[in-house]
N, CA, C and O atoms as a GROMACS GRO file, in nm:
protein
  276
    1MET      N    1  -0.072  -1.838   1.880
    1MET     CA    2  -0.192  -1.778   1.784
    1MET      C    3  -0.120  -1.646   1.747
    1MET      O    4  -0.050  -1.575   1.820
    2ALA      N    5  -0.151  -1.632   1.624
    2ALA     CA    6  -0.084  -1.498   1.549
    2ALA      C    7  -0.207  -1.388   1.562
    2ALA      O    8  -0.329  -1.405   1.560
    3THR      N    9  -0.137  -1.281   1.574
    3THR     CA   10  -0.250  -1.144   1.578
    3THR      C   11  -0.188  -1.062   1.441
    3THR      O   12  -0.071  -1.038   1.408
    4ILE      N   13  -0.300  -1.034   1.384
    4ILE     CA   14  -0.259  -0.932   1.253
    4ILE      C   15  -0.319  -0.812   1.266
    4ILE      O   16  -0.436  -0.799   1.301
    5LYS      N   17  -0.230  -0.706   1.235
    5LYS     CA   18  -0.263  -0.568   1.235
    5LYS      C   19  -0.272  -0.516   1.097
    5LYS      O   20  -0.197  -0.555   1.008
    6VAL      N   21  -0.372  -0.422   1.078
    6VAL     CA   22  -0.403  -0.386   0.928
    6VAL      C   23  -0.392  -0.220   0.935
    6VAL      O   24  -0.456  -0.151   1.015
    7ILE      N   25  -0.323  -0.181   0.862
    7ILE     CA   26  -0.300  -0.010   0.829
    7ILE      C   27  -0.346   0.012   0.697
    7ILE      O   28  -0.340  -0.070   0.606
    8GLU      N   29  -0.393   0.123   0.691
    8GLU     CA   30  -0.402   0.199   0.551
    8GLU      C   31  -0.295   0.295   0.484
    8GLU      O   32  -0.243   0.381   0.555
    9LEU      N   33  -0.264   0.285   0.368
    9LEU     CA   34  -0.165   0.352   0.294
    9LEU      C   35  -0.223   0.398   0.160
    9LEU      O   36  -0.321   0.350   0.102
   10ILE      N   37  -0.144   0.502   0.119
   10ILE     CA   38  -0.164   0.518  -0.030
   10ILE      C   39  -0.038   0.536  -0.114
   10ILE      O   40   0.050   0.621  -0.097
   11GLY      N   41  -0.043   0.454  -0.193
   11GLY     CA   42   0.089   0.442  -0.281
   11GLY      C   43   0.074   0.544  -0.417
   11GLY      O   44  -0.037   0.568  -0.465
   12THR      N   45   0.172   0.587  -0.459
   12THR     CA   46   0.158   0.663  -0.591
   12THR      C   47   0.284   0.621  -0.679
   12THR      O   48   0.390   0.585  -0.629
   13SER      N   49   0.256   0.632  -0.826
   13SER     CA   50   0.316   0.600  -0.922
   13SER      C   51   0.291   0.676  -1.048
   13SER      O   52   0.175   0.714  -1.068
   14LYS      N   53   0.391   0.707  -1.144
   14LYS     CA   54   0.380   0.774  -1.253
   14LYS      C   55   0.332   0.688  -1.369
   14LYS      O   56   0.282   0.741  -1.468
   15LYS      N   57   0.347   0.548  -1.356
   15LYS     CA   58   0.332   0.448  -1.441
   15LYS      C   59   0.187   0.387  -1.415
   15LYS      O   60   0.097   0.417  -1.494
   16SER      N   61   0.161   0.306  -1.309
   16SER     CA   62   0.029   0.242  -1.312
   16SER      C   63  -0.027   0.223  -1.172
   16SER      O   64   0.039   0.264  -1.077
   17TRP      N   65  -0.126   0.172  -1.154
   17TRP     CA   66  -0.203   0.155  -1.026
   17TRP      C   67  -0.126   0.027  -0.954
   17TRP      O   68  -0.098   0.021  -0.834
   18GLU      N   69  -0.098  -0.074  -1.053
   18GLU     CA   70  -0.009  -0.181  -0.982
   18GLU      C   71   0.123  -0.132  -0.919
   18GLU      O   72   0.159  -0.168  -0.807
   19ASP      N   73   0.189  -0.050  -0.994
   19ASP     CA   74   0.331  -0.003  -0.954
   19ASP      C   75   0.312   0.099  -0.837
   19ASP      O   76   0.409   0.116  -0.763
   20ALA      N   77   0.180   0.180  -0.807
   20ALA     CA   78   0.157   0.254  -0.689
   20ALA      C   79   0.147   0.147  -0.576
   20ALA      O   80   0.202   0.160  -0.467
   21ALA      N   81   0.073   0.042  -0.614
   21ALA     CA   82   0.044  -0.036  -0.486
   21ALA      C   83   0.190  -0.113  -0.447
   21ALA      O   84   0.212  -0.148  -0.331
   22ASN      N   85   0.274  -0.133  -0.542
   22ASN     CA   86   0.406  -0.203  -0.506
   22ASN      C   87   0.499  -0.081  -0.462
   22ASN      O   88   0.602  -0.120  -0.408
   23ASN      N   89   0.487   0.037  -0.472
   23ASN     CA   90   0.553   0.120  -0.422
   23ASN      C   91   0.523   0.137  -0.255
   23ASN      O   92   0.603   0.150  -0.162
   24ALA      N   93   0.392   0.132  -0.256
   24ALA     CA   94   0.348   0.144  -0.100
   24ALA      C   95   0.407   0.032  -0.029
   24ALA      O   96   0.449   0.058   0.083
   25VAL      N   97   0.420  -0.096  -0.074
   25VAL     CA   98   0.456  -0.226   0.008
   25VAL      C   99   0.617  -0.181  -0.003
   25VAL      O  100   0.673  -0.192   0.106
   26LYS      N  101   0.675  -0.149  -0.074
   26LYS     CA  102   0.822  -0.128  -0.075
   26LYS      C  103   0.860  -0.026   0.034
   26LYS      O  104   0.960  -0.044   0.104
   27GLU      N  105   0.774   0.087   0.050
   27GLU     CA  106   0.807   0.184   0.127
   27GLU      C  107   0.770   0.143   0.260
   27GLU      O  108   0.846   0.169   0.354
   28ALA      N  109   0.646   0.071   0.282
   28ALA     CA  110   0.608   0.010   0.417
   28ALA      C  111   0.694  -0.098   0.480
   28ALA      O  112   0.709  -0.104   0.603
   29GLN      N  113   0.749  -0.181   0.399
   29GLN     CA  114   0.866  -0.263   0.444
   29GLN      C  115   0.987  -0.210   0.511
   29GLN      O  116   1.060  -0.280   0.581
   30GLU      N  117   1.010  -0.060   0.480
   30GLU     CA  118   1.134  -0.028   0.558
   30GLU      C  119   1.117  -0.004   0.702
   30GLU      O  120   1.216   0.014   0.772
   31THR      N  121   0.979  -0.001   0.759
   31THR     CA  122   0.939   0.029   0.889
   31THR      C  123   0.846  -0.084   0.941
   31THR      O  124   0.838  -0.102   1.062
   32VAL      N  125   0.786  -0.150   0.868
   32VAL     CA  126   0.710  -0.261   0.908
   32VAL      C  127   0.731  -0.404   0.878
   32VAL      O  128   0.722  -0.430   0.758
   33SER      N  129   0.756  -0.497   0.953
   33SER     CA  130   0.825  -0.634   0.931
   33SER      C  131   0.686  -0.736   0.942
   33SER      O  132   0.590  -0.719   1.018
   34GLY      N  133   0.702  -0.826   0.859
   34GLY     CA  134   0.580  -0.948   0.876
   34GLY      C  135   0.483  -0.926   0.796
   34GLY      O  136   0.377  -0.983   0.824
   35ILE      N  137   0.486  -0.850   0.690
   35ILE     CA  138   0.385  -0.807   0.599
   35ILE      C  139   0.348  -0.949   0.543
   35ILE      O  140   0.435  -1.027   0.503
   36THR      N  141   0.197  -0.982   0.544
   36THR     CA  142   0.158  -1.102   0.502
   36THR      C  143   0.072  -1.065   0.389
   36THR      O  144   0.063  -1.152   0.303
   37GLY      N  145   0.003  -0.952   0.368
   37GLY     CA  146  -0.084  -0.933   0.234
   37GLY      C  147  -0.137  -0.786   0.252
   37GLY      O  148  -0.110  -0.709   0.344
   38LEU      N  149  -0.233  -0.759   0.126
   38LEU     CA  150  -0.274  -0.648   0.118
   38LEU      C  151  -0.415  -0.661   0.040
   38LEU      O  152  -0.444  -0.762  -0.025
   39GLU      N  153  -0.503  -0.543   0.053
   39GLU     CA  154  -0.631  -0.526  -0.016
   39GLU      C  155  -0.621  -0.399  -0.087
   39GLU      O  156  -0.594  -0.299  -0.021
   40VAL      N  157  -0.643  -0.387  -0.224
   40VAL     CA  158  -0.654  -0.273  -0.271
   40VAL      C  159  -0.802  -0.213  -0.269
   40VAL      O  160  -0.895  -0.259  -0.336
   41VAL      N  161  -0.812  -0.097  -0.178
   41VAL     CA  162  -0.960  -0.047  -0.148
   41VAL      C  163  -1.003   0.028  -0.258
   41VAL      O  164  -1.116   0.010  -0.302
   42ALA      N  165  -0.911   0.126  -0.319
   42ALA     CA  166  -0.955   0.202  -0.432
   42ALA      C  167  -0.831   0.231  -0.517
   42ALA      O  168  -0.718   0.206  -0.475
   43GLN      N  169  -0.857   0.291  -0.648
   43GLN     CA  170  -0.769   0.316  -0.736
   43GLN      C  171  -0.824   0.445  -0.784
   43GLN      O  172  -0.935   0.452  -0.837
   44THR      N  173  -0.748   0.546  -0.765
   44THR     CA  174  -0.751   0.686  -0.798
   44THR      C  175  -0.666   0.748  -0.886
   44THR      O  176  -0.580   0.674  -0.933
   45ALA      N  177  -0.666   0.861  -0.922
   45ALA     CA  178  -0.572   0.938  -1.006
   45ALA      C  179  -0.566   1.089  -1.027
   45ALA      O  180  -0.666   1.151  -1.063
   46ARG      N  181  -0.456   1.143  -1.004
   46ARG     CA  182  -0.462   1.290  -1.022
   46ARG      C  183  -0.430   1.326  -1.173
   46ARG      O  184  -0.334   1.279  -1.234
   47VAL      N  185  -0.532   1.425  -1.231
   47VAL     CA  186  -0.502   1.451  -1.368
   47VAL      C  187  -0.459   1.593  -1.372
   47VAL      O  188  -0.484   1.678  -1.287
   48GLU      N  189  -0.385   1.609  -1.493
   48GLU     CA  190  -0.322   1.734  -1.533
   48GLU      C  191  -0.345   1.753  -1.680
   48GLU      O  192  -0.300   1.674  -1.764
   49ASN      N  193  -0.423   1.870  -1.714
   49ASN     CA  194  -0.420   1.893  -1.860
   49ASN      C  195  -0.455   1.799  -1.922
   49ASN      O  196  -0.387   1.774  -2.022
   50GLY      N  197  -0.571   1.710  -1.890
   50GLY     CA  198  -0.646   1.620  -1.927
   50GLY      C  199  -0.588   1.489  -1.954
   50GLY      O  200  -0.630   1.413  -2.040
   51ALA      N  201  -0.482   1.464  -1.871
   51ALA     CA  202  -0.419   1.337  -1.882
   51ALA      C  203  -0.382   1.292  -1.750
   51ALA      O  204  -0.378   1.380  -1.664
   52ILE      N  205  -0.354   1.165  -1.714
   52ILE     CA  206  -0.331   1.118  -1.596
   52ILE      C  207  -0.197   1.144  -1.548
   52ILE      O  208  -0.108   1.101  -1.620
   53ALA      N  209  -0.156   1.213  -1.427
   53ALA     CA  210  -0.032   1.250  -1.409
   53ALA      C  211   0.029   1.187  -1.302
   53ALA      O  212   0.151   1.190  -1.286
   54GLU      N  213  -0.064   1.119  -1.213
   54GLU     CA  214  -0.018   1.018  -1.105
   54GLU      C  215  -0.132   0.930  -1.076
   54GLU      O  216  -0.249   0.969  -1.074
   55TYR      N  217  -0.090   0.799  -1.052
   55TYR     CA  218  -0.178   0.697  -1.015
   55TYR      C  219  -0.169   0.680  -0.872
   55TYR      O  220  -0.062   0.682  -0.811
   56ARG      N  221  -0.287   0.662  -0.816
   56ARG     CA  222  -0.296   0.638  -0.661
   56ARG      C  223  -0.366   0.506  -0.617
   56ARG      O  224  -0.481   0.484  -0.654
   57ALA      N  225  -0.297   0.417  -0.539
   57ALA     CA  226  -0.353   0.288  -0.513
   57ALA      C  227  -0.368   0.318  -0.358
   57ALA      O  228  -0.271   0.364  -0.298
   58ASN      N  229  -0.484   0.296  -0.291
   58ASN     CA  230  -0.532   0.297  -0.162
   58ASN      C  231  -0.547   0.160  -0.111
   58ASN      O  232  -0.624   0.078  -0.160
   59LEU      N  233  -0.464   0.137  -0.001
   59LEU     CA  234  -0.431  -0.004   0.040
   59LEU      C  235  -0.475  -0.033   0.190
   59LEU      O  236  -0.470   0.067   0.262
   60LYS      N  237  -0.512  -0.136   0.243
   60LYS     CA  238  -0.510  -0.202   0.350
   60LYS      C  239  -0.398  -0.310   0.358
   60LYS      O  240  -0.393  -0.412   0.289
   61LEU      N  241  -0.316  -0.275   0.445
   61LEU     CA  242  -0.184  -0.367   0.456
   61LEU      C  243  -0.181  -0.452   0.591
   61LEU      O  244  -0.176  -0.394   0.699
   62ALA      N  245  -0.183  -0.586   0.580
   62ALA     CA  246  -0.178  -0.654   0.699
   62ALA      C  247  -0.034  -0.714   0.710
   62ALA      O  248   0.034  -0.762   0.619
   63PHE      N  249   0.002  -0.698   0.871
   63PHE     CA  250   0.122  -0.748   0.915
   63PHE      C  251   0.108  -0.826   1.035
   63PHE      O  252   0.014  -0.802   1.110
   64LEU      N  253   0.204  -0.927   1.065
   64LEU     CA  254   0.189  -0.991   1.185
   64LEU      C  255   0.245  -0.905   1.313
   64LEU      O  256   0.355  -0.849   1.306
   65VAL      N  257   0.164  -0.897   1.427
   65VAL     CA  258   0.213  -0.855   1.528
   65VAL      C  259   0.312  -0.939   1.622
   65VAL      O  260   0.273  -1.048   1.663
   66LYS      N  261   0.419  -0.900   1.651
   66LYS     CA  262   0.524  -0.954   1.728
   66LYS      C  263   0.472  -1.004   1.872
   66LYS      O  264   0.425  -0.924   1.953
   67GLU      N  265   0.483  -1.127   1.895
   67GLU     CA  266   0.418  -1.153   2.041
   67GLU      C  267   0.547  -1.157   2.145
   67GLU      O  268   0.654  -1.212   2.119
   68VAL      N  269   0.519  -1.098   2.250
   68VAL     CA  270   0.625  -1.062   2.361
   68VAL      C  271   0.590  -1.152   2.476
   68VAL      O  272   0.479  -1.138   2.528
   69ARG      N  273   0.685  -1.254   2.527
   69ARG     CA  274   0.634  -1.353   2.613
   69ARG      C  275   0.741  -1.366   2.697
   69ARG      O  276   0.737  -1.445   2.790
   0.00000   0.00000   0.00000
């Protein structure tokens, strides 16, 4: 039986919300193994001088919990 854990992350990008989500997953995989999926909960942005300066993707990231037996 598998157990899944979910954590919340915010990814950022100068290009797009999709790139922000990808950046969050790339960073997370440095310390989290067994990532199985994600849910984009919200998309926001930081605005400077009337233009989008940074895209932000709020994610719920799911990964397998290792069983110790």
